[in-house]
C-alpha positions in Angstrom: -105.1 -30.6 64.7 -105.2 -31.7 67.7 -102.0 -31.5 70.6 -101.6 -35.2 70.3 -101.4 -35.3 66.9 -98.7 -32.8 66.4 -96.6 -34.3 69.6 -96.8 -37.4 67.2 -95.6 -35.7 64.1 -92.9 -34.0 66.0 -91.6 -37.5 67.3 -92.0 -38.7 63.5 -90.0 -36.3 62.3 -87.5 -36.6 65.1 -87.2 -40.2 64.3 -86.8 -39.5 60.8 -83.7 -37.0 61.4 -81.8 -39.3 63.7 -81.6 -41.9 61.2 -80.5 -39.8 58.5 -77.6 -38.4 61.0 -76.8 -41.7 62.1 -76.4 -42.8 58.1 -74.4 -40.1 57.5 -71.9 -40.5 60.6 -71.7 -44.3 59.4 -70.7 -42.8 55.7 -68.3 -40.7 56.8 -66.4 -43.2 59.4 -66.5 -45.8 56.9 -64.4 -43.6 54.1 -62.2 -42.6 57.2 -61.6 -46.1 58.0 -61.1 -47.1 54.0 -58.7 -44.0 53.6 -56.7 -45.2 56.6 -56.0 -48.6 55.8 -55.7 -47.9 51.8 -52.2 -48.8 50.9 -50.6 -48.4 47.4 -49.9 -51.4 45.6 -46.1 -52.8 46.0 -45.6 -54.5 42.5 -46.7 -52.6 39.2 -46.6 -55.4 36.8 -46.5 -54.1 32.7 -44.1 -54.3 30.2 -44.0 -51.0 29.3 -44.3 -47.5 31.3 -43.6 -44.4 29.0 -42.7 -41.2 30.5 -43.9 -37.9 29.0 -43.3 -34.3 29.9 -46.0 -31.6 30.6 -46.6 -31.0 26.9 -46.9 -34.4 26.1 -43.9 -35.5 24.4 -42.3 -38.8 25.3 -39.3 -38.6 27.0 -38.4 -42.0 28.3 -39.4 -45.9 28.2 -39.2 -48.5 30.6 -39.5 -51.3 28.8 -39.6 -55.4 28.8 -39.4 -58.0 26.0 -38.4 -61.7 25.3 -35.1 -60.3 23.9 -34.0 -57.2 25.9 -35.0 -54.9 28.9 -34.1 -51.7 30.3 -34.9 -47.8 30.4 -34.6 -45.4 27.3 -34.5 -41.8 27.7 -35.0 -39.4 24.4 -33.9 -35.7 24.1 -36.2 -32.9 22.8 -35.8 -34.0 18.9 -37.2 -37.8 20.1 -34.0 -39.4 19.0 -32.6 -41.7 21.8 -30.1 -39.8 24.2 -29.3 -43.0 26.5 -30.2 -46.7 26.4 -29.3 -48.6 29.2 -30.2 -52.5 28.4 -30.0 -56.2 29.4 -30.3 -59.0 27.3 -30.0 -62.6 27.0 -26.1 -62.5 25.3 -24.8 -59.2 26.8 -25.8 -55.7 28.7 -24.8 -52.2 27.8 -24.9 -48.6 28.0 -25.3 -46.4 25.1 -25.0 -42.6 24.7 -26.1 -40.5 21.9 -25.9 -36.5 21.1 -28.9 -34.0 20.7 -29.1 -35.2 16.7 -29.3 -38.9 17.8 -25.6 -40.0 16.6 -24.2 -42.4 19.1 -21.2 -41.0 20.6 -20.0 -43.6 23.4 -20.6 -47.4 23.9 -20.0 -49.6 26.9 -21.0 -53.4 26.1 -19.9 -56.8 28.3 -20.9 -60.6 27.8 -19.3 -63.5 29.0 -16.0 -63.7 26.8 -15.6 -59.7 26.3 -16.0 -56.2 27.2 -15.6 -53.3 25.3 -15.8 -49.4 25.3 -16.0 -47.2 22.5 -16.1 -43.4 21.3 -17.4 -42.5 18.1 -17.1 -39.5 15.7 -20.7 -38.4 15.1 -21.9 -40.4 11.8 -19.3 -43.0 12.4 -20.1 -46.7 11.8 -16.6 -47.7 13.4 -15.3 -46.2 16.8 -12.5 -43.4 16.4 -11.2 -45.4 20.0 -12.0 -48.3 21.1 -11.1 -50.3 24.2 -11.2 -54.2 24.1 -10.5 -56.9 26.8 -11.1 -60.7 26.1 -9.5 -64.2 26.8 -6.4 -63.1 24.6 -5.4 -60.1 26.2 -6.4 -56.4 26.3 -6.1 -53.3 23.5 -6.5 -50.0 22.2 -7.1 -49.1 18.9 -7.7 -45.7 17.4 -9.2 -45.1 13.9 -8.9 -41.9 11.7 -12.1 -39.7 10.4 -12.0 -42.5 7.4 -12.9 -45.3 10.0 -8.9 -46.6 9.3 -7.4 -48.2 12.1 -3.9 -46.2 12.4 -3.0 -46.9 15.9 -3.2 -50.1 18.0 -1.8 -50.9 21.5 -2.2 -54.3 23.1 -1.1 -57.1 25.2 -1.3 -60.6 24.9 -0.1 -64.2 25.6 2.6 -63.3 22.6 4.2 -60.2 24.3 2.9 -56.5 24.1 2.9 -54.4 21.0 2.6 -50.7 19.7 1.3 -50.8 16.0 1.4 -47.8 13.4 -0.3 -48.1 10.4 -0.9 -45.9 7.1 -3.6 -44.1 5.5 -4.6 -47.4 3.9 -4.7 -49.3 7.2 -1.3 -51.1 6.2 0.7 -51.6 9.5 4.2 -50.0 8.5 6.0 -49.8 12.4 5.4 -52.3 15.5 7.8 -51.9 18.6 7.6 -55.2 20.2 8.4 -56.1 23.5 9.9 -59.0 22.5 13.8 -59.3 21.7 12.9 -58.0 17.8 12.5 -54.9 19.4 11.3 -52.5 16.3 10.1 -53.7 12.6 9.1 -52.0 10.0 7.0 -53.2 7.2 6.6 -52.1 3.2 3.5 -50.5 1.6 2.9 -54.3 0.3 3.0 -55.5 4.2 6.1 -57.2 3.7 8.8 -57.0 6.2 11.4 -54.1 5.5 13.8 -53.9 8.5 14.6 -54.4 11.9 18.1 -53.5 14.1 18.4 -57.2 14.6 17.3 -58.6 11.2 20.6 -59.1 10.0 21.9 -61.3 12.5 19.5 -63.7 12.1 19.6 -66.4 9.5 16.8 -67.3 6.6 15.4 -69.9 8.4 15.1 -67.9 11.6 13.8 -65.0 9.7 10.9 -66.9 8.4 10.1 -68.6 12.0 10.0 -64.9 13.7 7.9 -63.4 11.1 5.2 -65.8 12.4 6.2 -64.5 16.1 5.4 -61.2 15.8 2.8 -60.2 18.3 -0.4 -59.0 17.2 -2.7 -57.3 20.2 -6.2 -59.2 20.1 -8.3 -57.3 17.9 -5.9 -57.7 15.2 -7.1 -59.3 11.8 -4.9 -62.3 11.2 
């Protein structure tokens, strides 16, 4: 091989190397440019997000349906521990213990708001506060879910009512002129300090005027 042939081969190799280096340089520039200008999406459009721990156990959800939407968190047993929901008719917060028993609930809609505390396994709240257009009331129930104490105020006045273990109202402390009124086990009026001062017609009228708190049954 002559010297001229060797020089031509060397020049050809140099051109190929320069071309390869230039291509690599352009690729590096392109990657850096894309990395520098890429921006995380500002909107994530999904119907449900599931939160899992390191072991793959589901610990929470963020959901949205046609009826309700909000976050839900689960305890180690997989039962609901906290639910925050917004619905078409109401919004609320529900708290449960480690066994999944509902212990506290807070709800609100256009006409009423409630705060309830439950005993484990109870279908009715042992302590409940209600506020609506009629007034405000607090109710205490025993372990048999029988309403025993009711404190409330309404357009008819304020009252504290005590009931027996069957749920029959036995004593009412009223903010009206009647003061204290007691009832028999069958629900009939039994005694009042001012009761003897009224005529039979007035007694009948007053029976219908005794104040009831907002959640009392008619």
